[in-house]
N, C-alpha and C positions, 0 to 999 in steps of 0.2 A: 368321779366327777366328770371326766371327759366324756364318758358314755352318755351321761345325762345331758350334757351340753349338745352333743351330736344329735341325740333324739329330739331335743327341743327345736333345733334349727330345722330339721326335716318337718316337724309339725308346723313351724312358722311359715315354711315355704308352701304348704298346702292350705293353710288357713284362709288366705285371700280368696281362694276358690269358693269356700263356703260363704264368704261375704258377698261375692259376686252373685251366686245363686239366690241368696237372701234379697239382694238389691233388686234383682229382676222380679222375683215373686212379690216383693213389696209394692210393685206398681198396681196390683189389683187385689192383694190379700193383706189382712191385718198382721201386725207384728206378733200378736198372740197366736194366731193360726200357724204362722210360719215357724214360730218356736215350738209349737206342739208337734207339727209334722216332722220338724228337724230331729227332735229327740226321740219321738216315738219310732220313727223309721231307723234311727241309729241304734236304739235299744233292740229292736227286732233283728236287725242285721247281726249285731254282736251276740245276741242270744242264740241264733241259728249257728253262728261260727263256734261259739262255746260248746254247743251240742256236738258239732262235727269233730271238734278237737278233744272232746270229753273233758272240758275244763269245768271243775266244780264251781258252783255259784255259792259263795259263803258270805253271810252277813253277820259279823261279830255281834253277839247279844249286847255287849256293853256299849256298842257304837251306833245303835239304831236311831237314837235321837240326833246324834251327830250327823248321820246320813241325811236325815230330813233337813237339818239346818244347812248343811253344805249344798244340798240340792236346791233349796230355796235361794241361796246366794247365786248359784250358777244360773238359774232360770231368770232371776231378776237382772243379772248382767247381760245375758243373751237377748232378752226382750228389749232392754234399753238400746243395745247395739243395733238390733234389727230396725227399731224405730228410727234411730239416727241415720241408718243407711238409706231409708226412704226419703230423707230430707236433704242430706248433704252428700258431697262426693265421697267415694270409697276411701280415699287417702285421708280425708278430714275425719271421717268417722273412726277409722282405725287409729289415727293419731291420737284422738281423745281417749280411746279405749286403752292406749298404751301407758296410762298412768298406773295400770294394774301391777306391773312388776315392782315399781317403787313402793306401792302400798304393801305388797306381799313381803318385800324385804324388810320394811320398817316393822311390820307386825311380827315377823319371824325373829327379828333381833330383840324386840321388846318382850314378846310373850314366850318364845322358845329359846332365848339366849344364844341364837346363832351368832357366829363371829362375823363382824363387819370391819375389814381392814381398809386401809387407804386405797388400795388398788380396786377393790370391789366397789367402794363408794364412788370413786372417780369414774369408773366404767359406767355405773348406773346413772350418774348425774349427766355425763356427756351424752349418753344415749337418750336420756330423757329430754335434754336440751334440743337434740336433733329432732326428736318427734314433735316437740313443742313448736319449733320453727316451721315444720311442715303443716302442723295443725292449724295455726292461725297466722299466716303471713299478712293478712289484712289488719290484724290487731283488734278484732272484735269477736264476740261470741254469739252464736246462734243457738236456738233451742235444740237443734240436732247435735251441736257440739256439746252442749250441757248434758244431753242424754247419754252421749258417748262417755263423757267424763264420769257420770254416775255409774254407768256400766263398768268402767274401769276400776272404780273404787270397790264395787261389789265383787268383781272378778279377783281383785287383789286379795280381798278377805277370803274368798273361796280357795285360792291357791295356797295361802298361808295355812288354812285349816286342813287342806288336802295333804300338804307336806307332813303335818303332824300325824294325820290319820292313816297315811299310806301303809305304814308298817303293820297295821292290824288287818289289812285285807288286800287281795290282789287287784291289779289294774282291771282285769276282766270283770270281776265282781263289782268293783266300784262303777265302772262304766255302765253296765247293764242296769244296776239298781238306780243310779242317778238319772239315766236317760228315761227309763220307764216311769219312775216316780215323778220326775220333773214334768213329763208330758201330761200325767194325771193332774198335776198341780195347776197347769195353765189351761186344761181342757175346758172348764166352765167358761172362761173368758174367750177362748178360741171359737167356741160354738154358741156364743151369747146370742148372735143373730141368725142362728141356724147353720146348716152345712153349706159352706161356700161352693160356688160353681167352679169346677176345675177344667181347664183345657188339657189336651194331650201334652202340650209343652209344660204346663204346670206340674203334671204328674212326673214327667221325666226329670225336671229340675228338683222336685221334692225327693225323688229316689236318689239322685246324685248328691243332693245336700245331705241327706241322712247318711249315705255311705262315706263321704269324705269327712263329715263331722265325727263319725265313729272312729275313723283312723286318727284324726287330729286330737280328739279328746283322749283316746287311749295313749297316744304318744306323749301328750302333755302330762298325764298322770304318771306314766312310766318315768319321765324325765324328773319330776319332782320327787319321785321315790328314790332317785339315785344321786341327787345333788342338792345342796342347800339353795334356798330361794335367793339368797344374796349373790350366789355364784351365777344362777341362771338369769338374773334380772337383765343384764345388758343384752343377752342373746334373745330375749323376748322381743326386742325391738326390730329384729330381722323381719317381723310380720310386715311392717310398713315398707321395708325395702322391696318386698315382693308384691305388696299391695299397689304400689305406684305403677309398675308395668301392667298388672292386671287391669287397673282402672283405665290405662291408656289404650290397650289393645281391645278391651271388651266394651268400654263405655265411652271411649274417645276423650277421656279426661287427661289433658296435656299437663305434665308436671312443669312448674315454673322453675326458674333458676334458683330461687330460695329453697324450693322443695329438694332440689338436687343437692344443695349445700347441707340441708338437714340429713339427707341420706348419707352423705359423706361423714358427718359426725357420728352417725350410728355405726357405719362400717368401721 
């Protein structure tokens, strides 16, 4: 359990970097194209690494439909988040996205009979309240926030499904298959209006986005393979703790006093 929690916290510390790259790219690229390049690049990076480490790529025959289903959930979640990042601040988008661990916990308890004791429930609820305070201090919802919430619901369903399926395949295989398959799923929409024009900066950010995404996705899968979703739920909210400083130093988004209060609840 402790190993899974530690792995997830590292993943959450790195995740805001991928959000930052996506936000910059979203200034002149569509959410579908960013999502395509993110997972295609991540898949290629991981495939090369698997070859160097001689890691076998195995797709269980009984789980091929499940792989497609989980990949669809993941791509829907990430496309929604990237769209939200192009409209609202990084902290607001990530805050809405953080409904995911609550959804994953509830689904895992209902479908997989995971144990939910008072401590786990209290930790998840307090963390969720902290994220909600950061999300909407003005008390209103925007289309960007709604897209982030939709992405959070889809990601929660993905995490719950991944927790159940992890035992049938390694994290390396899961990451490669889902990244490459996911990029193929969104490719028609990514290139609907032709091949976008890319600057040198765009290409650098795309490569960085793919590399960091591969690391974060691998660590998240590995964490859910080592601990229950209800145990990991509160620690998932460390994402926004790291998102606030990234938003401040990268985009000049100054956190308010109420945002700091929300972070305190998460901590």
